[in-house]
Structure formats: C-alpha cells, structure tokens
N, C-alpha and C positions, 0 to 999 in steps of 0.2 A: 807905269809903276808895275811892280810885281816881278815875277821870274822873267828873266831876260828873253828867253826864246820859247816859242811854242813847244809843247810836248809832242815831238815827232818820233815815230818809231824808226829805228834803224832798219834797213832792208833785211838784215840778217835775223831780225826778230820775227819768227814765224811760229807762234804758239797758237795753233788753230784748234786744238782739241782740248776739251775740259780736263782730260787726264794729264795734259802737260802742266796745267795750273791746279793740280790736285793739292789737297792739304798736305799730303806727304812730301810732294816735290817742293812746295813752298817752304814748309818747315825745314826740310833738308838744306835749303838755300838761305836759311836765316831770314825768311820773309814771313810776316804774320799771316797765317792762312785765313784768319777772319777778316782782317782789314786789307790784306794784300799789299801792305807797305813794309819797307825794310828800314830798320833803325840806322843802317849804314849811311843814309842820306844825312842824318844829323851830324856826322863827322864834318861835313861841309861847314855848318854853322859853328860847331864846337871849336874848330880850328880858329875861326875869326874871333870868337869870344875869348879863347885862350890868349891870343895875341893882344887883345884889348886889355885883358887882366895883367898883362906883363908891362904895359906902358907906364903905369905910375911908378913902378920900381926901376924900369929900364926904358926910358923914353926912346932910345934908339930902336926899339921894337916897332915903333910907328911905321918905319919903312916896310917892315914885313907885313904889317896890316894893310898898308896902302896898296900892295900888289894883289891882295885878295880880290877875287872876282866872283860875282854871283853866278850860280849855275842852277838851272832847272833840275828837277828830279831826273829826267832822262839824261841830260847833259853830264850830271854827276856820275851816273853809272857808266856811261859811254867812255868817260875818261878814267874810270877806276879799274882796279884789278879785282873787283868783287867777283867771286867765283860764279855767281848766278846773275850776272848783270843783265843779260838779255831777258831772263825770267823776271827779274825785278822790274824792268821797264814794262814788260807785257802784263805783269800783275798790277802794276800801278794803273795802266790803261784800262784794265778790266775791273778795277775797284769800284765798290758801291759809290755812285755819284755823290751821295750825301757825305760819306766818310772822306772822299777825295776833296770835296769842296771845303769841308772843315779844315782838313790838312793843308790844302793849298792856301787857304786864307791865312793861316798862321805862318806858313813858309814865306808868303808874300810880305807879310808884316815884318818878319825878321830881315828879309832881303832889303826891304825899304829902309829900315832902321840902319842896317849896316852900310848901305849905299849912301844914305844921308850923312852918316858919321864920317865915312871915307871922304866925301866931298867937303865937309866942314873942316876936316883935318888937312886936306890939300889947300883949302883956302886960307889957312893960318899956319904960321910956322912957330907960333908961340907955344912953348912946351906946356905951360900951365893950362892953357885952354885945351890943348890935345889930351892932357891928363884928365881934366874934368869931363871932356866928351867921352873918353874911354870908360870912366867910372859910371857915368849916366847910362851909356849904352849897355853895359853889362847888367846894370840893374833892370833895364827894360827887357833885355833879351833872355835872361835866365828863366823867368817865369814862362815866357813863350816857348822856350825849349822844353820845359817840363810839360806844358800843355800838349805840345806836338808829340812828345814821347807817349803821352797818354792816348792820343789819337791812334798813333802807330800800334800801340799795344792793345788797343780796343777798350781802354778804361777811362778815356778822357772826354771832357766836354770843353768847348771853346768858351772861355770866360775872359772878359777884358774888364778889369776892376776900375781902371781910371780912364775909361773911354776906349775908343778904338786905338790899336797900336800906331796907326798912321799919325795920330795926333802927337806922338813922341817924335816922329820924323819931321813933322811940320814944325814943331817947337825948335828943333835943332836948326833947321833951315832958316828960321826967323831971327836967330841970334847972330 
C-alpha cells in the first residue's frame, strides 16, 4: 500500500549546502520554506479528483481516470516541468520527519483510495456503479486534499473523522 516507489533522489539532485535549501531559494521555487513541501504535488491528486467529478455527467471520462497512475512525491517532480523540481525533491528529503510523516500518511491514504477506486471501476463495467464509486471517492478525497494542503502550508493537522482513510478503501474493495 502507499506510494508506489521509494523516494529516491535522482543523481542530478545535489543540494549539499544549507544555502541551497535557504528560505529564499525555497520560496522563489514555490516551496514552503517552513515545511519544505510544494503544493505542486497536489496537482497529481487534483487531476484524478477532477476526472472523478466528471464521471457522473460524462461517464466516458472513466477511461481517462483509469489511466491515472499513482506517483510518489519524487516521481511526480521527476516527470514534471516544475521549475525547481530538483530543489523540491531535495527539500522533501530534508523536511522535518514529523511533517513529512503526516504529509506522507495523507498522500498514502489518497493514493490508496484512488487505486482502490480504479480497481473497482476496472472490475465492473456498469455505469451506475462507476458513477457511485466516483461520487463516494470525491467525498473521501476532498477533505484529505484540504488537510494535505494544510500540512504543506504549515497550518494543518491530520484528522480522520470517520476512522482511518484506509477504511474507505477497504470498504470499496469489499463491495
């Protein structure tokens, strides 16, 4: 479960001095200097959520959602055109372990839900079930996105009001 690949640094990421991870350098690259996380990673989840939101009105969007693939934080940046992608990866790796743990827990939960929804949609071709799955998933994911944004911006706490998010993924797989 969780993010698919370990967070490995690319060989080209060589930020060895604290000056390279300075507040000014991080802020200039749109990376929160306090948390050392970039909101750009949330685009990965927001894309999937947007596709899920479209399914009830346009069920043909299911195919677009089904090609979505989970990416770890480093994988996302390695595949992106983000201007400070190497800095984003290095900052993530240097982030406070508590902040990174809370962030990773939420990202793992979102990845787990999206992966379970994708599997359930592959396992059925019934449009009504796919629509219901999409609607349920967006309801579970949006609060997690908001909490993750709070962690990135240094204002959030991890709170799971209806139990652990994994329980939502488990529920999907049991139906």
